[in-house]
C-alpha positions as CSV (number, residue, x, y, z in Angstrom):
1,X,0.0,-0.1,0.1
2,X,1.1,3.6,-0.7
3,X,2.6,5.2,2.5
4,X,0.3,8.1,3.8
5,X,1.3,10.8,6.3
6,X,-0.4,11.6,9.4
7,X,0.4,13.9,12.6
8,X,2.2,12.6,15.2
9,X,2.8,13.6,18.8
10,X,5.1,16.2,20.1
11,X,8.6,15.0,18.1
12,X,7.4,17.9,15.4
13,X,7.2,15.6,12.6
14,X,5.1,13.1,10.3
15,X,4.8,9.6,10.7
16,X,4.9,8.1,7.2
17,X,2.4,4.9,7.6
18,X,2.5,2.0,5.1
19,X,5.9,0.9,6.0
20,X,5.5,-1.0,9.1
21,X,5.4,2.4,11.0
22,X,9.2,2.6,10.8
23,X,9.7,5.9,8.7
24,X,9.3,9.1,10.3
25,X,10.0,12.5,8.9
26,X,11.2,15.0,11.8
27,X,10.9,18.8,11.3
28,X,13.8,20.6,13.4
29,X,12.9,24.2,13.7
30,X,15.5,26.8,13.7
31,X,18.2,24.4,12.7
32,X,20.4,24.2,9.1
33,X,22.8,21.8,7.5
34,X,25.0,21.9,10.5
35,X,22.9,19.7,12.5
36,X,21.1,17.9,9.5
37,X,24.4,16.6,8.0
38,X,25.9,15.8,11.6
39,X,22.8,13.7,12.7
40,X,22.2,11.9,9.2
41,X,25.9,10.6,9.3
42,X,25.5,9.4,12.9
43,X,22.1,8.0,12.4
44,X,23.7,5.9,9.0
45,X,26.1,4.5,11.1
46,X,23.7,2.8,13.0
47,X,22.6,-1.1,11.8
48,X,18.7,-0.6,13.0
49,X,18.5,2.7,10.6
50,X,18.0,1.6,6.9
51,X,17.8,5.3,5.7
52,X,18.7,8.7,7.0
53,X,18.5,11.8,5.1
54,X,17.5,15.5,5.4
55,X,16.2,18.7,3.0
56,X,16.3,22.1,4.0
57,X,12.9,23.0,2.4
58,X,13.8,26.6,1.2
59,X,17.3,28.4,1.5
60,X,15.4,31.6,3.5
61,X,13.9,29.3,5.9
62,X,15.7,28.0,9.0
63,X,14.2,24.6,9.1
64,X,15.5,20.9,8.5
65,X,13.2,17.9,7.3
66,X,15.1,14.7,9.0
67,X,13.7,11.5,7.6
68,X,14.6,8.3,9.3
69,X,13.6,4.8,8.4
70,X,14.5,1.7,10.6
71,X,14.5,-1.7,10.3
72,X,11.7,-2.0,12.9
73,X,13.9,-3.5,15.6
74,X,13.5,0.2,17.1
75,X,11.2,3.2,16.3
76,X,12.6,6.3,14.3
77,X,11.9,8.3,17.3
78,X,14.2,5.9,19.4
79,X,16.9,6.1,16.8
80,X,16.9,9.8,16.6
81,X,17.5,10.1,20.3
82,X,20.2,7.5,20.3
83,X,21.8,9.6,17.8
84,X,21.2,12.7,19.9
85,X,22.9,11.2,22.8
86,X,25.8,9.7,20.5
87,X,26.0,13.1,19.1
88,X,26.1,14.8,22.7
89,X,29.1,12.3,24.0
90,X,31.1,13.1,20.8
91,X,30.7,16.7,21.6
92,X,31.7,16.1,25.4
93,X,34.8,14.1,24.3
94,X,35.7,16.8,22.0
95,X,35.3,19.7,24.4
96,X,37.6,17.7,26.9
97,X,40.2,17.3,24.3
98,X,40.1,20.6,23.0
99,X,40.5,21.9,26.7
100,X,43.2,19.4,27.4
101,X,45.4,20.6,24.6
102,X,44.8,24.4,25.2
103,X,45.8,24.3,28.6
104,X,49.0,22.2,27.2
105,X,49.3,25.0,24.6
106,X,49.5,27.4,27.1
107,X,51.9,26.0,29.7
108,X,54.2,25.5,26.8
109,X,54.2,29.6,26.4
110,X,55.1,30.2,29.8
């Protein structure tokens, strides 16, 4: 059957039914390519994600449409939440490394 859209809970997107409910298009307001491309990269590294991609509807709008399709073992919402947690951990690790390197650099100047 042809997938059809239906409005969904507070995730800010549309659930595409007809594929077992494992395809969801999230609408991320006030975002751009930076978060879209990064989330797609993290999502596509997951074994339970079949497809992840994003579009920017119009260059003058700060809105990202992020489409996630899973294999059915987890929901797209769960996949996005896990990807966001993973991305947050990566950012925290990067911050620690940057601060460590900056401290070492400052000490080397003294």
